[in-house]
N, C-alpha and C positions, 0 to 999 in steps of 0.2 A: 605551572597553574600558577594561577592568581589568588584563586581563591582555595584555602586550605581545607574546604571540607572534602572528603573524597566524594565521586560519582556515587560511588557503588555500595549495598551495606555489604555484610559477609556471605549472604546465602544469595545475592546477586551474583556477587561474583565466580560462585562454583556454576552459579547457572549458566552464565555468560561462557564459563570455561567450556562447561561440557558442550555448551552450544557453539564455541566458536572450533571443537574439534570434529564438529558432525556433518554430514553431508547436505543439511537442511537449509533452505534458502537467506534463510538470517543467520547464517555462520559469521559473515562479513561483517554484520551491523554487530554483533556480539565482539568481534576480534575489537572493531572499533571502540566502543563502551571500554572494552578493557584497558585498551591505550589512554583514552582519556584518563581512563582509573588511575594510572598510573604516575601521572603527569605530563603524559605529551600533550605536544599541541594539535589541533583537530585538523591541521595541515598534514603533520602527521601520523597522525593515527587516520587520515584517508591515505597515505601511501603504504602505509602498512595490511592496511585491512583489503584496500585495490579498487576501493569505491570513491566519487569525486570528493570533494568539499562541502559542497552541498548538502551531497547526500549525509554524510557526518555530520555538518550542522542541524539538518533535518531530525535524524534519530537523535542526538543529544538534549533537543529539544523536548522532543516527544518523550526522550527516556524521562526526564524533568517534570511534565506533568503528568506522565501513567506508569510509571516504573518497568517491572516488567512486561505489562500489559500492552507496552511498545512494542514487544516485537512479535511478529506472528505466530511463533511458537507456543508462547503464552496463549495467545487469546484463542486458539484454534483445536486446543488440546483440554482434556479433564481436569478434574485434581491438582496431581504431581506434575504439571504440566511443562514446563524444563526438561526433565526425565524422562515425559512419555514422548514428547515431540524428538528429542534425541535419538529413543531408540526405533520411533515409527514415524518420521514425518509424512507419511501417506495415512493417519487417522481418519476413521470414518467421519469425523466431525470436518473436514477437507472436504472428502467428497460431498457429504451434505450440503456444504455451503457451495460448493459447483454446481452443482443441481438446481439451488437457489439462483446464483448468479448466472444459469444458462434462461433458465426461467424470466426473468428481469431483460435479457439480452434479448429474448423471443419479443417480449412485451414492447422492450425499445423501437424494435425494429417493425414490427404492427403498426404501432404509432406514428413511428418517422413516413411509413409507407401510405399511412392514411392521409398525412400531411401533403405529403406530393400529390397523391393523387387530388387534394382540395387544392391547392396551387397551381397547379394544372388547370381544373377547372375552372377557376377565378382568373386565371389568362385567359383562356377560352371566352368567357363571356366577357371579357374585357375586350376582346379583340370584334366580337360579337357586335358590342352596343357602337364601337367605334365604328366598326363600318354602317352600321344601320345611322349612324348619325350624320355619317359621310353620306350616305345615299340620301337622305333629308336635305339636304342642302344641294 
């Protein structure tokens, strides 16, 4: 590691270790962060975590900006985030987020359908006007 400063603070190391040992979807990211923290290259961290090099670069950059909040487990869980997420990855917050996502998906689909209808109508109108102009000549 070119930079002598460590990536993780002691509390973050403990949180990542717990997350890495869990079945949570961010466990590979936690493994990669721990590997980088221990001085491995990003390429080596990618190999040991099962992530691609691009994914490792992304999580390291994101972690440097956001800290532990970069991990989904932390964002989706209450107070003592990492411990709670490790114990129960199917938190209520996650369910709530899924419901909100479903609503947003339905709205986006509805908007897309409206847009398609408008496009079809515009094409139809354009054809009619071309036909009308052709008949005038």
